[in-house]
N, C-alpha and C positions, 0 to 999 in steps of 0.2 A: 452462273458458270464462270470458272476462272479463265481469264484470258490466256492465250497460248504463250505470249511473251513472258508472263509472270511464272508460268510453269517451267519454261526453259531457264529463266533466271534463277529460280529456286534450285534446280538440279545443278546448275553451274556453281552456285555458291556452296552447295552441299559437297560437290566433288572437290572444290578448292579447300574447304575445311578439312576434309579427310586427308588430302595430300599434305596440307600444312601440319596436321597432327602427326602424320607418319614421319615427316622430315624432322620435326622437333623431337620426337621419340628417338630417332637415330642419333641426332646430335647429343642428346642426353646420355645415351649409351656410350658414345665415343668419349665424351668427357669423363664419365665414370671410369672407363677402361684406362684412359691415360692417367687418371689419379692413382688407380691401383698399381699400375706399372711403375709410376714414380715412387710410390711407397716401397714397392718390392726392391727397386734398384738402389734406394738410398740406404746408407749404412745405419745400423741401429746405434744410437748414442745413449750411453748411460747418463742419468741425471747427475749434474755436478753436486757433490756433497762434500762439505768441508771435512777434513780429517779429524778424528777424535783425538783430543789432547787432554791431559790431566790438568784439572783446575782446582785450586785450593780456595775454599770458601770459609770465611770466619763467620759462623752462624751464631747470632745472638740468642741468649736464653734469659727470659724474664724471671725465671725462678730464682736465680742467684746473681743476676746482672753480669753474666759472664759471656764469653764467646768461645765456641768450640770449633776446632779445625776439622773440616770435612773435605774429603777428596772426591771429585766427580770426573768422569770421562765425558767431555762435551765436544760436539763438533764446532770448532771455533774458526772464524775467518782469519786471514793472514794480517789484515790491517789492525794495527794496535788499538785504534779508537773503537773499531767495530768489535774487536775481541773483548775489550773492556766492557762495552755495553752488553755483550752476550753473557759474560760472566756475572755482571751485576744483575742482569735479568733473571738468571738462574737463582741468585741469592734472594731476590724479591719474590720469585715464584715460591720458594720455600716458606717465606713469611706469609704468603697468601694461601698456603695449603691448609686443609683441615688439620687440627691438632698441632699447629706450628708452635715452636717454643718461643717465638716472638711474633705474635699475630699482627700483621699489618696488611691492609687491603691494597690492591693495585697490581701486583705481579710485575712481570717483565715490561708491560706497557707503561709502567710508571716512569721509565727512563726513556726519554726521546733521543738523547745523544750524549756521547762522552767525547769531549775534545781534549787533545793532548797538546801542550805547548811547552817550549823550553822555559826553565826556571832562571830568572835573573839572580845570580848569586852575588852580585855586587851590592854595595850600599848596606843600610841598616839590616841586621839579621842575616847577612850573607854568610858569615862563618857558621852560624847555626844550621843554615840550610845545607851547606857543604858537608857538615858532619852527618846530617840526616841522610845524605845521599849514599852513605856507606860505600864510598869509593866508586860510585857509578860514574861512567864517563860523561853522560849527558842527562842530568836530572831533569825531570819533567813535572809539570803541574797538570792534573786532570781536572777538567771542568765538567761536572755532572749536571746535566739539565733534567730536572724532574718535572712532572706535570702538576698543575694546580689541583687536579682531582686527587692525586696521591697526597699532597700536603693537606688538603681539606679533610680527608678521611683518616689521616694518621692519628693514632691515639695521643692525647696530650699528656705530657708529664716529662720531667727532666730526665728520668732514668730511661724510659722507653724511647724518647727522641734521641738521646745520646747514644743508645745502643744501635739504633738504625744508622746514624751518621758514622759512628766509629767502625761498625762492621763493614760499611761500604769502603771507608778509607783503608782499613786493614786488608780487606779482600783485594782491593786494587794493588796495594803494595806487595801482597803475597804472590800475585801473578805477573805484575809488571814492576819489578824492583826499582826501575828508574823513576817511578812515580813517587816523589817525595812530598808533594803538596796536593791538596784537594780543595777546590772551591765548588760551591753549589749555587745553581740557578733554579728558578721555578718559572716554567714557560718562557725561558730566555731572559728573565728579569731577576734582579737581585731582590731577595725577600729577607726580612729581618729574622724570622725564626721559622722552624719547620712546622710546629703546631703550637707555638706559644712559648717555647723554652729554648731548644737547641739553636744556638746562634748560627745563622747562615750568612752573615756579613763577613765573617772572619775566614782566614785561610787555615786549614787544618794540616798539620804536619803528620805524615803517615807514621813517623817514628813514635808519635804519642798515641797512636791508635792501636798499639800492641795489646793483646788480651790482658796483660798485667795492669794496664792503665784504665781499663774499662770502668772500674768502680768509682773513679773520680769524675766529677762533672767536667765537660770540656770547657 
């Protein structure tokens, strides 16, 4: 036979559990109601999307070692460095797409950053750089930081490597005319070549990356 005090204790605990459950349920309902009211009262904000801007890409073609100008409407950020990275990302996406005229793996993720810095026009080669600036008020150098995975997977050969490098330089200059020089890094470090041939230790002048100059080795 169950003692009387245990029976009383059982019913007291049962009643307390029922009351506690009811209180928690009410608190949950009130919290959910406040959340819905807050959502209804807050203004609906459209997601921020960069405006579409025309971008000129110089797309390499392995069939005749040429570059063709192609125009795209792209959502581009206002920052010049971020804009340059987005444009070059589109260029490399074209190279990574099936049926590309210049097939190279990697796509936009192959470029981690593009840094822009003023060009020092004094000293040796200063006159040449000023001429390449084409009367730009403030010529700049673009430092393009590639990934090691992109360099490791890039097809080896002087023509294909040169086309990649020159198309990047020409595309930068077509969209950012103040960019007169380009340097390349791989994972933030200097690398001798892209895939065994194209020199990545030198500074490329964008004036020499024009489509007419593609046939010559850099």
